[in-house]
C-alpha positions as CSV (number, residue, x, y, z in Angstrom):
1,M,100.6,115.0,49.7
2,S,104.2,115.0,48.3
3,D,105.2,117.5,45.6
4,I,107.4,115.0,44.1
5,T,106.2,113.0,41.1
6,L,107.1,109.2,40.9
7,T,106.5,107.2,37.8
8,S,104.0,104.5,37.9
9,G,106.5,101.8,38.2
10,V,108.4,103.2,41.1
11,R,104.9,104.1,42.9
12,Q,103.8,100.5,42.5
13,N,107.0,99.1,43.7
14,L,107.1,101.4,46.6
15,L,103.5,100.3,47.7
16,S,104.5,96.7,47.5
17,L,107.5,97.5,49.7
18,Q,105.4,99.3,52.0
19,K,102.8,96.4,52.4
20,T,105.7,94.0,53.0
21,A,107.1,96.4,55.7
22,D,103.5,96.2,57.5
23,L,103.3,92.6,57.2
24,M,106.8,92.0,58.7
25,A,105.7,94.3,61.7
26,T,102.7,92.4,62.4
27,T,104.7,89.0,62.2
28,Q,107.4,90.4,64.3
29,N,104.7,91.4,67.0
30,R,103.2,87.9,66.8
31,L,106.8,86.4,67.4
32,A,107.3,88.8,70.4
33,T,104.1,88.3,72.1
34,G,103.4,84.7,70.9
35,K,99.8,85.8,70.1
36,K,98.2,86.2,66.8
37,V,95.3,88.4,68.4
38,N,96.7,91.1,70.6
39,S,93.6,93.2,70.6
40,A,90.0,93.5,69.7
41,L,91.4,95.2,66.6
42,D,92.9,91.8,65.3
43,N,90.0,89.8,65.8
44,P,87.1,90.8,67.8
45,V,85.3,87.8,68.1
46,S,88.4,85.6,69.1
47,F,89.9,88.4,71.5
48,F,86.6,88.8,73.6
49,T,85.9,85.0,73.6
50,S,89.4,84.2,74.7
51,Q,89.1,86.9,77.3
52,S,85.8,85.4,78.9
53,L,87.2,81.8,79.0
54,G,90.6,83.3,80.7
55,D,88.5,85.2,83.1
56,R,86.7,82.2,84.2
57,A,89.7,80.2,84.5
58,N,91.2,82.8,86.8
59,D,88.1,82.9,88.9
60,L,88.2,79.0,89.2
61,S,91.8,79.0,90.1
62,S,91.1,81.4,92.9
63,L,88.8,79.1,94.1
64,L,91.2,76.3,94.3
65,D,92.9,77.9,97.2
66,S,89.8,77.9,99.4
67,I,89.0,74.2,98.3
68,S,92.5,73.3,99.2
69,N,92.2,74.8,102.6
70,A,88.8,72.8,102.9
71,T,90.6,69.6,102.2
72,Q,93.2,70.2,104.8
73,T,90.7,71.3,107.4
74,L,88.8,67.9,106.9
75,Q,92.2,66.2,107.1
76,A,93.0,68.0,110.5
77,A,89.4,66.8,111.7
78,N,90.2,63.3,110.5
79,N,93.6,63.3,112.3
80,G,91.8,64.4,115.4
81,L,89.1,61.6,115.1
82,T,91.7,59.1,114.8
83,S,93.6,60.4,117.8
84,L,90.4,60.6,119.9
85,T,89.6,57.1,119.2
86,K,92.9,56.0,120.4
87,L,92.4,58.0,123.6
88,V,88.9,56.6,124.3
89,Q,90.3,53.0,123.7
90,S,92.9,53.8,126.4
91,A,90.1,55.1,128.8
92,Q,88.3,51.7,128.2
93,A,91.4,49.8,129.0
94,I,91.7,51.7,132.2
95,A,88.1,51.1,133.2
96,Q,88.5,47.4,132.3
97,Q,91.6,47.3,134.4
98,A,89.7,49.1,137.4
99,Q,86.9,46.4,137.0
100,T,89.3,43.5,137.3
101,S,90.4,45.0,140.6
102,A,87.8,43.9,143.5
103,G,86.3,46.5,145.3
104,T,86.8,46.8,148.9
105,T,84.1,49.3,149.9
106,A,81.4,48.2,152.1
107,T,79.3,45.9,150.0
108,V,76.0,44.1,151.1
109,H,74.8,41.1,148.9
110,G,71.4,39.7,149.5
111,T,71.1,35.9,150.5
112,V,68.1,35.5,148.1
113,A,68.9,34.8,144.3
114,G,66.7,34.9,141.4
115,L,64.8,38.1,142.2
116,T,64.1,40.8,139.5
117,T,62.9,44.3,139.9
118,S,59.4,43.3,139.6
119,S,59.7,40.4,142.2
120,A,57.0,41.0,144.8
121,T,57.6,40.8,148.6
122,T,54.6,40.8,151.4
123,F,54.6,43.1,154.2
124,D,52.4,42.8,157.4
125,S,51.7,46.7,157.6
126,T,52.1,49.9,155.4
127,T,54.2,51.3,158.3
128,D,57.0,48.7,157.8
129,T,60.3,50.3,156.9
130,I,63.7,49.3,155.6
131,T,66.4,51.9,156.3
132,V,69.8,52.1,154.5
133,S,72.4,54.5,155.9
134,D,75.9,55.6,155.2
135,G,76.5,57.0,158.6
136,T,75.3,60.4,157.7
137,T,72.4,60.1,155.2
138,T,69.5,57.5,155.5
139,A,67.2,56.1,152.8
140,T,63.8,55.1,154.3
141,F,61.7,52.6,152.1
142,T,58.1,52.5,153.2
143,A,56.6,49.4,152.3
144,A,53.2,48.8,150.6
145,L,51.4,45.5,151.6
146,S,52.9,44.2,148.3
147,S,56.2,45.9,147.2
148,T,58.6,45.0,144.8
149,A,62.6,44.8,144.9
150,G,62.6,47.5,142.1
151,A,60.7,50.0,144.4
152,L,63.4,49.3,147.2
153,I,66.4,50.0,145.0
154,T,64.6,53.1,143.5
155,A,63.9,54.5,146.8
156,I,67.7,54.1,147.9
157,N,69.2,55.5,144.7
158,N,66.8,58.6,144.6
159,T,67.8,59.7,148.1
160,A,70.0,62.6,147.7
161,S,73.6,62.6,149.1
162,L,73.3,59.0,150.1
163,K,76.7,57.1,149.5
164,V,75.2,54.0,148.9
165,K,74.0,52.5,145.7
166,A,71.6,49.6,145.2
167,S,71.2,47.2,142.4
168,L,70.7,43.6,141.5
169,T,73.4,41.3,140.8
170,D,73.7,39.0,137.6
171,D,72.3,36.3,139.8
172,G,69.4,38.3,141.0
173,R,70.4,39.4,144.5
174,V,69.9,42.8,146.0
175,Q,73.3,44.5,146.4
176,L,74.0,47.5,148.6
177,Q,77.6,49.1,148.0
178,A,79.1,52.3,149.5
179,T,80.6,54.8,147.0
180,D,83.4,55.5,149.4
181,A,84.8,54.3,152.7
182,S,81.4,54.7,154.6
183,T,79.8,51.9,156.5
184,V,76.5,50.6,155.2
185,T,73.9,50.0,157.7
186,V,70.7,48.0,157.1
187,G,67.7,48.8,159.6
188,G,64.0,49.8,160.0
189,L,60.7,48.8,161.5
190,A,60.2,45.7,159.0
191,S,60.6,42.3,160.8
192,A,63.6,40.3,160.3
193,G,61.2,37.8,158.0
194,E,60.0,40.8,155.9
195,K,63.6,41.7,155.2
196,A,64.7,38.2,154.6
197,Q,62.3,38.2,151.6
198,L,65.0,40.6,150.0
199,G,67.9,38.7,151.5
200,L,68.6,41.6,153.7
201,V,69.6,41.4,157.3
202,D,70.0,44.2,159.9
203,G,73.6,45.2,160.6
204,A,76.3,47.2,159.7
205,T,79.1,46.5,157.1
206,T,82.4,48.3,156.8
207,G,84.9,48.7,154.1
208,A,88.0,50.8,152.9
209,L,88.8,52.7,149.5
210,N,90.5,50.5,147.0
211,A,93.5,52.4,146.2
212,T,94.1,50.9,142.8
213,R,90.9,51.9,141.7
214,T,91.2,55.3,143.0
215,S,94.5,55.6,140.9
216,L,92.9,54.2,137.9
217,A,90.0,56.8,138.2
218,T,92.6,59.6,138.4
219,Q,94.2,58.3,135.3
220,F,90.9,58.1,133.5
221,D,90.1,61.7,134.3
222,S,93.7,62.6,133.1
223,I,92.8,61.0,129.7
224,R,89.5,62.8,129.7
225,T,91.3,66.1,130.1
226,Q,93.5,65.0,126.8
227,I,90.4,64.5,124.8
228,D,89.3,68.0,125.8
229,Q,92.9,69.4,124.6
230,L,93.1,67.3,121.4
231,A,89.7,68.2,120.3
232,G,90.5,71.8,120.8
233,D,93.9,71.5,118.7
234,S,92.3,69.7,115.6
235,G,91.6,73.2,113.7
236,Y,93.1,74.4,110.6
237,N,93.3,77.9,109.5
238,G,91.1,79.0,112.2
239,V,88.3,76.4,111.5
240,N,87.8,73.4,114.0
241,L,85.2,70.8,112.8
242,L,85.6,69.1,116.2
243,G,85.2,72.3,118.0
244,G,81.8,73.0,116.7
245,D,82.6,75.2,113.8
246,N,81.0,74.7,110.2
247,L,82.7,74.8,106.9
248,K,81.2,75.9,103.6
249,V,83.1,74.9,100.4
250,V,82.2,77.0,97.2
251,F,82.9,75.0,93.9
252,N,82.2,77.5,91.1
253,E,82.7,81.1,90.4
254,K,78.9,82.1,90.8
255,G,78.5,80.4,94.3
256,T,75.7,78.1,93.0
257,S,77.6,75.0,93.7
258,S,78.8,74.3,97.2
259,Q,79.1,72.0,100.0
260,S,78.2,72.5,103.7
261,I,79.9,70.6,106.3
262,S,78.6,70.7,109.8
263,G,81.1,70.5,112.5
264,V,80.6,68.7,115.9
265,K,81.5,69.3,119.6
266,F,83.8,66.3,120.3
267,D,85.2,67.2,123.6
268,S,84.8,64.9,126.6
269,A,81.3,66.5,127.2
270,G,80.3,66.4,123.6
271,L,81.2,62.8,123.4
272,G,79.3,62.0,126.5
273,I,82.3,61.0,128.6
274,A,81.7,61.9,132.1
275,A,84.4,62.1,134.7
276,S,85.0,59.2,137.0
277,T,82.2,58.9,139.5
278,N,83.0,58.0,143.4
279,K,86.8,57.3,142.2
280,F,85.5,54.1,140.5
281,Q,84.7,52.2,143.8
282,T,81.6,50.5,142.7
283,D,81.2,48.2,139.6
284,S,77.9,50.3,138.6
285,D,80.2,53.4,138.3
286,I,82.6,51.5,136.0
287,N,79.9,49.9,133.9
288,T,78.4,53.3,133.4
289,A,81.8,54.7,132.3
290,F,82.0,51.7,130.0
291,T,78.6,52.6,128.5
292,N,79.8,56.1,127.8
293,L,82.9,55.1,126.2
294,T,81.3,52.5,123.8
295,A,78.6,55.3,122.8
296,A,81.6,57.7,122.2
297,L,83.4,55.3,120.1
298,G,80.3,54.7,117.9
299,S,80.0,58.7,117.6
300,L,83.7,58.8,116.5
301,R,83.5,56.0,113.8
302,S,80.3,57.5,112.5
303,Q,81.5,61.1,112.1
304,A,84.7,59.8,110.8
305,A,82.6,58.2,108.0
306,A,80.8,61.3,107.5
307,F,83.9,63.4,107.2
308,G,85.5,60.8,105.0
309,S,82.5,61.3,102.7
310,S,82.8,64.9,102.6
311,L,86.6,64.8,102.0
312,S,85.9,62.5,99.1
313,V,83.6,65.0,97.5
314,V,85.8,67.9,97.9
315,Q,88.8,66.2,96.6
316,T,86.7,65.2,93.5
317,R,85.5,68.7,93.0
318,Q,89.2,69.9,93.4
319,D,90.4,67.5,90.6
320,F,87.4,68.6,88.5
321,T,88.3,72.5,89.0
322,K,91.8,71.9,88.2
323,A,90.9,69.9,85.0
324,M,88.3,72.6,84.1
325,V,90.9,75.5,84.6
326,N,93.2,73.6,82.3
327,T,90.3,73.1,79.5
328,L,89.4,76.9,79.9
329,Q,93.0,78.0,79.6
330,T,93.7,75.7,76.6
331,G,90.6,77.0,74.8
332,S,91.5,80.6,75.5
333,D,95.0,80.2,74.3
334,N,93.8,78.2,71.0
335,L,91.9,81.4,70.0
336,V,94.8,83.9,70.4
337,L,98.1,82.2,70.3
338,A,100.3,82.3,67.1
339,D,102.0,79.3,65.6
340,S,105.5,80.3,66.0
341,N,106.6,77.9,63.3
342,Q,104.3,79.4,60.9
343,E,105.2,82.9,61.8
344,G,108.8,82.3,61.5
345,A,108.3,80.8,58.1
346,N,106.1,84.0,57.2
347,M,109.0,86.1,58.6
348,L,111.6,84.4,56.2
349,A,109.3,84.6,53.2
350,L,108.6,88.4,54.0
351,Q,112.1,89.1,54.3
352,T,112.8,87.5,50.7
353,R,109.7,89.5,49.5
354,Q,111.3,92.7,50.9
355,S,114.5,92.0,49.3
356,L,112.8,91.4,46.0
357,S,110.8,94.5,46.2
358,T,113.9,96.5,47.2
359,T,115.6,95.2,43.8
360,A,112.4,96.0,41.8
361,L,112.2,99.5,43.0
362,S,115.9,99.8,42.1
363,L,115.0,98.5,38.7
364,A,112.2,101.0,38.2
365,N,114.4,104.1,39.3
366,Q,116.9,103.0,36.4
367,A,114.7,104.6,33.8
368,S,114.8,108.0,35.7
369,Q,118.7,107.6,36.1
370,A,118.8,107.0,32.2
371,V,117.3,110.6,31.6
372,L,120.1,112.0,33.7
373,R,122.7,110.5,31.4
374,L,121.3,112.7,28.5
375,F,122.5,115.7,30.4
376,G,125.9,114.1,31.2
């Protein structure tokens, strides 16, 4: 407590000047920081509410990075699917080209048309046999008294290591086709008449490999290798949805909102595209490749639709999160930010008040100065 005694007028004007100085300090702080609430002491409700909103906005902002990565991962997978589709279509073109090139391997066409796999043939004895040989391996079909063309075909195709395939042609004839340059030999104990029911005749048929089909089979296998490599290169940031990896995208700060995206194994094996069989020397091998490629295209298109749907969801949530962050930040700022125009006007008013207070204090001190003149 000061030992100096001030008059009532001087003290009143001094207090007014001090209050003005405090208000100026507060206004200057607001202008410097841009905030009207800088601590809990200024306004505890606004301060902590703003802090809570800001914290949530920061949490969501950090999630935007992972959501963006998820978007790029899906984009990379989609790029891979597009390129894989082109490769599969190229493989289809190669198979189609091979099919238009006539096979030159040994081929036996039955002379009887209109057969089906259930067509019955009559044999005199259950010991009657029909044999089909490739020169190294022999398939032996032992007939029942009534056997079907399908049973003969199955017996031939189920003989291990036999390089001959049996099938029915489009016009219903039994067809035997070597899978390489082997000679197809038909024999057995069945009579010529019994064999004739199936259109088969004893004898040997020779052929040679079709060089064009062999070359195209090599090209087909090369594209199959490219499919494997492309699928392996379709990852982003260590996640490859075409390599069997899964992806989980978290959309909110509590982890209660998310989307799980299952990856697929879309190399050649995963797509069901087998390597060329028997160097594409038989039409049946090419037809099998066609079937596999058609199924692979269906899988690629179906998965592209699935990834497209997931990408749409992720992009929508990304846009929503950005808008939510903006809303939270705006709400947080509204609670604590100062109006620079208003604070500038306040500062000008306080400066005027300070000047007036200083003048008033000077006038109040004149009474004391008049006393001094008495001693002059």
